[in-house]
N, C-alpha and C positions, 0 to 999 in steps of 0.2 A: 527541462531547461536548467534545473538546479545543478545537474551534473556538468553542463557547459559552464555555468557560472563558477562552480568550484574549480574546474580545470583552469579557467582564466585567472582566478584569484590566486591559485597555487603557482601559476606562471609568474605573477607579480611577486610572490614570495621568493621564488628562485632568483628573480632579477633584483631583489631588494638590496643586496650589497652595492650594486651599481647605482641604484636609485638614491640610496642614502649618501653615498659618496658625493653625488651631484648636489644633493640638498645640503650637505655639510659645507661645500664650497660656496653655495648661495646663501649660507647662514640662515637656512630655514629649518634647521633641525638641531636639537639639543644633543651634543656629543656624549653626554653622560647618561641621559635619560631615554635615548632612542630605543633602548632595549625593552622599554615598557610596551612598545608596539608589537613585541613578540611575546607579550604576557610574562616577561621577566620583571616581576613587580618590585618596586623600590620602597613602597610604604606598607605599613602593617594594617591588617584588618583587625578591628577590635571585636569583642564579644557583643552580641545583641543584634537588633534589626539594623540593616543597612539599606538606605535608599540610593539608587544609582541614577544620576542625571548624565546625559551625553548630548553635547552640542559641538558642532564643527569647529567654531572659532569664537572670536571676541563677541560679536553681535549676538550670537545665540546664547552664550553664557550670561551676558548682561541682561538679556530679556527675561531670564528666569530667576534673576537675583531676588526679586521680591518674594517669589514662591519659596526659594531656599531659605530666606530669612524667616519666613513664617513657619515652615516645616521644622527648622532647626530648634524651635522652641519646645517641640514635643519631647517629653521625657522618654517616650517609648522608642524613639529613634536615636540610636547610639552613634551612628556614623553616617555621613553623607559623602558618597563617592562622586566626584566630578571627573568626567573624561572629555577630552577634546583632541583635535588633530594638529593644532598649530602651536608654534613657539610663542606667539603673541598671546594666545589665550591662557597659557600656563602662567604668564606674568600677571594677567588680570586676576586670576584666581588667588594669587598671593596677596592681593590688596583687599580681598573680601572681609578678612578679619572675623571669620566665623569658625569657632573652635572645632566643631564637628566635621568640618570639611577636610577631605584628603583628595589630592589631584593625581591622576595618572593619564598618560596618553592612551587614546583608544587603540585597541589591538587591530592588527591586520585581520580582515574578515575571513580568515582561513578557518575551516571547521575545527581542526585540532587546537589551534591557538585560542579560539573562542571558548572551547570546552575547558581549557586550562584556566582561562581568565575567570569564567563563572564558577569553577570549582574552588578557586582561591577566594574570590570576593563574596560569593553566595548572597547576591542582592535579594532583598525581600520583594522589591518592585523595581522596574526599569522604566525610566522616563526619557524619551528621546525628543529632541527639539528641532522644530522647523522641518527640514526635508531629509533628516538623517535616518535612512531606512536601509539596513544592512541584512540581506537575506540569511546568511549563515547564522548571524547572531540572533535574529528573530526566531529562526527555527529552533535553535538551542535553548533560548529562553522559554519558548512554548513547550518544549519537551520536559523542562524542569518545572512546569506549571508556575512560572514567574509571570505575574501580570505585567503587561506592556502598555504604556501610555505614550501617545504622541501629542505633544503640546505645541501650540502656535504653529500647527501643521501648515506647510506651504507646498503646494504642488503646482508648478507652472504649466502652461500649455505645452511647452517643449518637453518637460519631464513626463507629463501625462502621456504624450504621444509615444515616448520611448517605452514606458511601462505597458501601455495598451497594445503595443506591437506583439506582446506575449501575454495575452489576457489570462490564460490559465495559471501561468507562473505568478502574475501580479496578484490574482485573487488568493493564491495559496499563501502569499506573504501578508497581504493587507488584512485578510480575515483573522489573522492571529493577533492583531493589535486589539487590545480590550477596550480602549477609549481613544478617540481622535478628537482633539479640540482644534478646529481649523482657525487659521489667522484671517481668512477672507472667504467670501461667498463662492468665488471661483474654485478655491481649494476644497471647500465643502462638497461641491458638485463632483469634482474629480475623484475625491476620496471614495465617495459613494460608488462611482462608476468602476473604480479599481477593486471594489469588494470589501472595503472597510465596513464593519458591521455596526459600530456605535459611534457615529459622527455627530458632533455638536458645534454650533457656531455662536460665540459670544462676542467676538471682536479680536483685534490684534493685541496680544499681550504687551507689545512695545508701547502701548498707551499708558501702561502702568510704570511705576518707577520705584527704585529703592529710596527709603527715607534717610539712608546714611550717605549723605553727600558732603564731601570735603571740597569746597570750592575756593579755598584760600591759596593764592599763588605766592604769598609772602609780601611784605611791605615794599621791598625794592621794586619788584615787578609791578605791583599794583600802582605804585606812584608813577612808574614809567608810562604805563598804559593810560593813566588818567589824563595825561597831557597830549594824547595822540588821537587822531582820527583812525579808527580801526575797522577793518573787515577781516573775516576769518574764512579760510578755505580748508575744509576738513575732509578727512578720508579720501585724499586725492590719490589718483593713479597716474601711471606714466603718461606724460603728455599734458596732463592737467596743470602741473606746476608751471610749465612754460606759458600756458594760457593765462594763469594768474599773474605771471611776471609781466606779460603784455598789458594786462588790465592795470596793474600797479603803475607801470611806466606812464600811461596816459593820465591816470588819476592824480599822479604826483605833480603834474603840471598845474593843477588847480589847488590841491591840498598839500602844502609843503610839509605838514607834520603827519603825513599818512604813514601808517604801519600796516603791512599785510601779514597776518599770522597764517602759516601753512602747517597743517597737521597731516602728514602723509599716512595713507592706510598701512603701508609697510615701512617701518622705520629703518630696516636694513638698507633702504635706498637713500638714506640721509646724505651720505657723501656724494652720491651721484647728483642728487637734487641741488646740493650746495654748489657743486662745480658748474651746474647748468645755470644757476641764478647769478653767479658772479660774472658770467659772460655779459650780463646786462649792466655791469658796473654798479650793481647794488651792494650796499653794506648789509651783509647777512649775518644774523646772530643765531647760533645754534643753542637751543634751550639748555641752560645750566644754572641752577639756583645760586651757585657760588661765583659764577663768572660775571664780571662787570659788563653792563650793556652800554654800547656806544650810543649817545643821545641821538645821533643821526641815522640810526638803524632803519633800513627800508623793510627788510623781510625778517620776521621772527620765525625760525624754523624749529618745530617741535620734534624731538627725537625720542620720546617716551610713549609708552602705552598707558591707557587708562586715565589720561588727564584732560581729555577733550572738554569736559564740562567746565573745567577751570577757565579755559580760554573762551568758551561760549559766554561765560559769566561776565567777561570784560568787553564783549563785542555785541553789537545790536544786529549785525548782518553776517550771515553765514552762507557760503557756497558749499553745497554738499557734492563731493566728488563721486567718481564712479558713474557719473551721469552724462558726461561728455564723451566718454569712451563706451565701448560695448560691454558694460559690466552689469548693468541692471540697477544701479543706484545704491545709496546707503540710507540708513534710517535717519530722518530729520527730526524726530520727536524730542530727542534729548535737547537739541538746540532751541526748539520752540518752547519747551517747558521753562527755559531760562530767559525767555523774552526776546529771542532772536527772530528776525525776518529771514526767510529762506530763499536762496537762489539755486536753481538746479537746471541741469541740461535735459535733453529729450529722452535719455535712456534710463528710465526708472521703473522698469517692469517688476522688479522685486518688491516695490512699495507703491504700486500704482494707486491703490485705494487710499493710502495715507496721503500721498501727494495731491490726489484729487480733492480730498477733504480740506487740506490746508490751503490749496489754491482757491477753493470756493469761499474760504474765510478771508481771502485777500492777504494771507500771510506768506504765501509761497508764490514765486514767479518763475516761469520757465524761460530760459535763455538759450540762444543758439550760437552766439558768437561774442567776440570781445565788445563790439559796439553795443549790443543789447545789455551786456553786463555792466559796462561803464555807465550807461544811461540809468539803469535801475539803481546802482549804488549811489549815484549822485542824487537821485530822487529820494532815496531812503535817508541819506545824510541830511537833506534839507527838511524832510518831514518830521524826523525824530518821533516815529510812531510808537504808541503804547499798546501792547497786546495782552495786558493783564487779564482782561475778561476771557480771552481764549485760553490763557494758561490755566485759569480756574476751571474752565469747561473741560479741558483735556485731563486735568487732575481728577475731576469727578468721573469722567468716562473711564479713566485708568483704574480707579478704585473699584468701580462696578465690574469691569472685566476681570480684575484680579480676584475679587470675591467669588465670582462665578467659577473661575478656574480652581480656586482653592476648595470650593464646595464639591466640585466634581472629583478632584484628585483625592480628597479626604475620604470619599466613599469607597475608594479602592485601597488606599494605603492604611 
């Protein structure tokens, strides 16, 4: 099976010029740094031990920020390499402000490219996040006797079925992972079935958080939002912004000072979203610290990465996107930690256990249509609920999970 996989991935390599041109047009690729995906490295490797972390995108890298902050304090570790696949994740890394960190894009999983990558960076240990399992890279790491850790591991029923269709191939890959820390009980079971040899479950790492939070939006923005009724729609996908516009239109009839904050998952869609919203005759303000805000602004549209927490901090109600469309949902814990009540659609398979927990605590509510959403927001506006006790509970849970992760990882690194 590995030969078939290598044939297919090499085919992707041959087609990569066409793929990259398309991604350049869609503004999904860095025109100067895309060469890193061919292991043409643009940063220097320093002398000494290097720990390598890889996560697909923004959510994965944010989830392991507390681990990186802790590990970076070790004098024995001279450099921390972070790799990811997306343009947005690279921008998030730049905001971490940890001196030991260097970021590169993850290489195409071709055998010869992976070998070149590992020969240059020479990681002491490799830590993969969530469901990032790349056969050629794992094989090459194993051959070099580099320990492999999978943290906050997530295997969905769908991905398990795909892997289990080739059981021998799956076992040949998963048994090479030295430690798997699963994010939920379902993933724990699937990892065992796929042949992982050292699987442990302590909880979802996304309950933990970085202590370095800058939540200040600036005096002008803070003063503007203080005078408004606010709800926030975060990590929205195509189609969900229109849904939010319809909700805003109805709520505006009752709340004249209403402002809806929209934080799209992919900011390259900002112009498209803006054009869609002005069709409703809304006054739409695109986020800019220097630009004057019109007092009668209806929609505040955020066009930057890594600032969601700042907007959660000025809102008590957050709709989490990726849940009305068939995407699997987004992580609601950041918003809850800042005292927000959560509204979400029916498609949250990626965070099913988390949403179940929050729903059981009456902090999250599932909605199916605009009518449900309007009713729930009106209720929350009138209740003005305080969830400080849950915030403390989540912080305590997060600290316990993080300490368990750090203990397990430290035994290997």
